[in-house]
N, C-alpha and C positions, 0 to 999 in steps of 0.2 A: 386740958379738956379734949384736945384732938390728937394727943400724942399717939394713941393706940392706932390711929389711921395710917401712920407713917411707916409701919414695919409689919412684915417685911415687904419691900418694894421689888416687884419683878414685872417685866413685860415679856416673859419668855413663853407664854402660852396664849392660845386663842381666847381662853376664858378671861384672863387678866386684861388683854387688849379689848375684849368685848365690853368689860366693865368701864374701861376708860372711854370707849366710844359712847356709851350711854351717858356718862357724866358730861362729855363734851356736847353731845346733841341737846340734852335737856338743859344744860347750863346756859348755852347760847340762846336756846329757845326762850327760856324764862327771863334772862337778863335783857333780851331784846323786847319781848312782849310787854314787860313791866315798865318800859320807858314811857314818859308822857307824850313823846313824839311818835310813838308807835300805836299802842292801844288807844291812847288819848288823842292821836293826831286829828282824826275827823271831828270828834266832839270839840276839841279845842279850836280847830280852824273854824268850825261852825259858830262857836261862841265868839271868837274874835271878829268874824265877818258880820254876823247878824245880830249879836247882842251888844258887843262893844264897838261895833261899826268901824273896824280898822280897815285901812286899804291894804293892797297887796304887799307893799314894802314894809308896812308896820307889822303885818302878820308874819312875814318872813323874818323880820328882825326879832320878833318874839322867839321864834324857834332857834335863831342863831344864838341869842343870849342865854336861853335855857340850856343850850349845849355847851356853855362855857366850862362847866365842870369836866367835860370830856377833854378839854385842853390841858387839864391838870393830871391827866392819866399817867404821864411819865413819873411824876413825883410819887404817886401811889404805887406804881410798878417798882420803883427803887426801894420803897419801904417793904413791899411784899418779898422782893428778892433778898433783902438784907436783914430784915427784922422779923423773926418768927413771932406770931401773936398766939399766946396760949399753946406754944409748942408746934405751931403750924405756919408755913409760909403761904399756904393757899386756902385751906379749909376754913380757918377762923375768919379770914378776910371775907370769904364768900358768905358765911353765915351772918356776919356783922352787917354787910351791905344789904342783904335781903331783909333783915329785921328793921333796919332804919328806913328802907324804902317803903315797907308796909305802913310804918308810922307816918311817913310823908304823904302817902296817898290819902290817909285819913284826914289830912289838913287841907286837901284840895278844894272840897265843896265850899267851905266858909270863905275862901279867897276868890271865888269864881267871878264876882262882879266888879273886881277892881284890877286893872291891867298890872299895876305894880305888885300887888299882893300875889296875884296869880303867877307872875314871873318869878317871884322869890320862892314860892312853894315848889314850882317845877324845877328850879335850879337846885334846891335842896334834894329833891327826889332824884334828879339825875346824878348828883354827887354820890348818893348811896348806891345807885346802880353802877356807877363807875368803879367803886370799890369792889363790888362783886364781879363785875365784868373783867377787871384787871386780873383778879385771882384766877378766873377760869381761863383767861387768855394765856397767862404764864404757864398754867398747868398743861394746856394743849400744846404749846410750843415745846415744853420740856419733854413730853412723851413723844411728840412727832419726831424730834431730833433723835431720841433714843432708839426708835424703831425704824427710822428712815422712811417715814410715810407722811411728809408734810402736805403733799397734794391731797391725799385721801382724808386726812383729818381736817384740812382746810375746807374741803368740800362738805364734810360732815358738819363743820361749824356753820357753813353757809346754808345747809339744809335746815338746821335748827333756826337760823336767822330768818330764812324765807318762810318756814312753817309758821313763825310768829305773825308774819304778814298775812298769811291765809286767814288766821283767826282774827287779827285786827281789822282786816277788810270787812268781814261779815259782821263781827261783833261791834267794831267801831262805827260802821254805818248805821246800825240800829241804835247804838248808844247815843249817837249824835242827834237823834230825834227825841231823846229823853232828857231829863234833868241831869246836870253834871254829876250829881251825887251818885248815880248808878255807875258812871265811869270810874269814880273814885273807889267804889266798892269792888268793882271787877279788877281794877289795877292792884288794889291791896291784896286781893286773894291770890293773884299771880305772884306778887312779890313774896308772899309767905311760902311759896313753893321753892324758893331759891335756897333758903337756909338748910333744909334737910339734905340737900345734895352734898353738903360738906361731909356727911357720914359715909358717903360712898367713895370719897377720894382716897387713892392710895398714892402717897407722896414718897419720893426718894428721901431716905434719911439724910439729915444734914448735921454736921458737928455743931456743938454749941457755939454761939457767936463769941469769938475770942477777941475781936477788935472793936473799937468804938463804931457806932452806927455811921458817923460821918466818914470814917476811913473806908468802911465797907461800901458805902454809896459812891465814894470817890473812885474806888477801884473799878466798880461797874461802869461808871460814867466814862472812865478812861478807855475801857474795852469797847464801849459803845462808840466813842469818838473815832476809834481806829477801824470800825466796821464799815469799810468802804462800800461793800455790797448793799448793806441796809440803807445807807444814805442815798445810793443810786436808786433803789426801789422807792424811797420816800420822795425823791425828785420826780420819778415817773408818776407816783400817786398824786403829787401836787398838780401836774399838768392835766391828768385825767379828771380829777375832782374840781379843778379850778374852772372848768367850762361853765358858762352861765346856766344856773339850774332851772328846772322846769316845774318842780313839785308844787309850789304855791300858785304859780301861774296856771298850772293845769287845774287846780282846785277851783279857782275863780272861773276859768273857761268852762268847766263842767257845770257849774251852777248858773252862770250868766248867759252862756251861749247854747249849751245843750239842755239847759233847764232840768238838771238832774237833782234829785233829793239825796240825802245822806245815805240811805240804804243802797241806792243804785251806785253811788260813789264807792261804797264799800265793796260792791260786786267787782268793780274795776280793780281795786286794791287786791282782792282775792285772786283775780285772774293773773295779776303780776306775780303774786306769790306762787301760784301753780307753775308758771314758767320758771321761777327761780328754783323751786324744788326739783323740777325736771333737769335744770342745768347742773345742779349739785350732784344729782345721780349720774348723769352722763360723765361729768368730770371725774368724780371719785371712783366710779366702777369701771370706766373704760379708758379715759384719756390720761390720767395722772401717771400711770406706770407704763404706758405705751409710747408716749411722745415726750421729747425733751422740752424744757420750758421755752426754748427759742420758738419752736413751731406753735406751742400753745399760746404764747403771747401774741404772735402774729395773727392767728386765726380768731382768737377770742375778742381781741380789741377791734379787728376789722368788722366782725359780726356785730359788735356793740355799736359801732358807728352806723351800720345799716339799720339796726333796730331803732335808733334815735330818729333817723330820717323819716320813719313811718309816721311820726307825729304830725307831719305835714298833711296827712290824710285824716286827721282827727276831727271829723265833721258830723258824727252821729254816734249814738250809743252802741249800735251794732259794730261799727268800725272800731270804736274805742275798746270794746271787749277783745277783739282780735289783736289790736295794737298793743294793749297792755300785757297780754299773754306773751306775745313775741318779744316785746322789749324787756319784760321781766326775765325771760330766758337769756337774752343777750346781755343785759346789764349784770346779771348774776355771774355769767361766764367771765366778764371783765373783772369783777370784784374778786372772784375766786382766784384767778390766775395772778393778780397783783398781790393778794395776801399770801398765796402759795410762795411767791418769790420772797416776800418779807419774812416768812417763817424760816425759810432756808438760810436767809442772810442774818438772822438774829444770833448774836454771840452766845455761846453756852455760858451758863452761870448768870446771865442777865436776861432770862427769858421774859419775865413780866415787864421789865424796864424796856427792853428792845422792842417788844411787840407793842407796848404802850406808846412809845415814841412814834412808831409808824401809824398807829390808830389815831393818835392826837393830830397828826398831820392830815390824815384822812378826814376826820370829823370836822376840823377847822375849815377846810376848803369845801367839804360837802355842805355844811350848814351855811357857810359864807356865800357859796355860789348860788344857793337858792335865793338869798337876799339880793345878790347882785342881779340875777335874772329878773326878779320882780321889780327892782328899781329901774332896770333898763326899760321895762314896759311902762311903769307908772310915770317916770320922770324924763326919760329920753324918747318915749313913745315908739319904742322898737316894736315891730310886729312879732307875734308869737312864732310865726313861720321862720322869720329871720333868726330868732333865738335858737330854734331847732337846728338850723344849718351851722351856726356858730358852735353849738354843743357837739355836733357830729364831727365837725372839722377838727376840734381839739382832741377828740378821741382818736382820730386818725394820726394826728401828730404824736400822741402817746404811743401808738403802735410802732411808729418809726423810732422813737426814743428807746423803746423797749429793746430794740436790737443792739443797743449800745451798752447794755448791762454787762457786768463782768462775765467772762466766758465760763467760769466755773459754775455760775448760776444758770446760764442759758443752756448748758449741756446736761444739766442734772435731770433725773427722773426718779420716781418713787421705786422703792424695792417691791419685788413681786411676790415674795414668799411671806407667809405669816411668821411673826417673831416667835 
């Protein structure tokens, strides 16, 4: 079905690299926006809080458990690297994930008034998105290593990711005020955009699989285990994302203390997305090829800690607009620089698997930290301001740990000429 997409493969011209950039940007934009915890975040949070009457920790637990399929991403990555589907290691998986995700969105509305049923549908939806996201991630890493531009393609990935939050902020805010069926319709429409991207992919040709699937996966796992740099970056990501999260706590603060409705909460998400897109542009166009990772790690993570501390001033809608924009910029810089290092450290031949392992670590602690932060407020009665200081402090610790990464990673920078 997709064999014609794989030949001939070349990244020797600006035109071919431009097509790759388009696939990476739109692919990450669509596979992010179609997630129930992105486009559906505000509608689902509103449903959990005001219809199902869940407290902070129960709502945060919901988003942790629907994220469970993301922790299986390494398995899907190993399949994508090892087992071509319909002649393709990336395109077929991308199309399959998009089509299943569209079907799962259609099942959301009937499950909306039962916590368990809603949880099951959202988990199935995320599993489909994981399949598509793993394919696009492996594709990005493979091309980034071929043209020596991991920082630039990582920033492009983040631009697509952050652009999805621009839309989810405005659209999600208004969808939160409507019945959940409208959210399901919008999510399904976005999911359907994923599958056609498969036709634009230009994959490196691979010889037919001559060894059993088990042996192929075993070889890639062996290479991954020996990838000391990737595990060092995964440890850094663990410390950064383990900091007690603020996302659900902020949602309740916005409604209970600032008395905001869902459209106004959507504006705040939009502002964070604006900051994130700006960070991706600065990093990709200016910083990635000018500075080594050592300096980028130090500056980006320190700036991220400062952005978090601004949440201590989160006492009005006007202040919130400014803080969300600045912190969106700062948080995006942190994420880009960490993923930049992960792309450089991923073993060749195990692009989807290696990147999936890193992203599984990232997602587990990202979703888990939000649950932890909400539980500390609900059950330990920690103040929100204290949670902010803890989060910023762990980000500074991550900045210190980053300087202990392997020297070959820290001294690397992107190529400056077009391939």
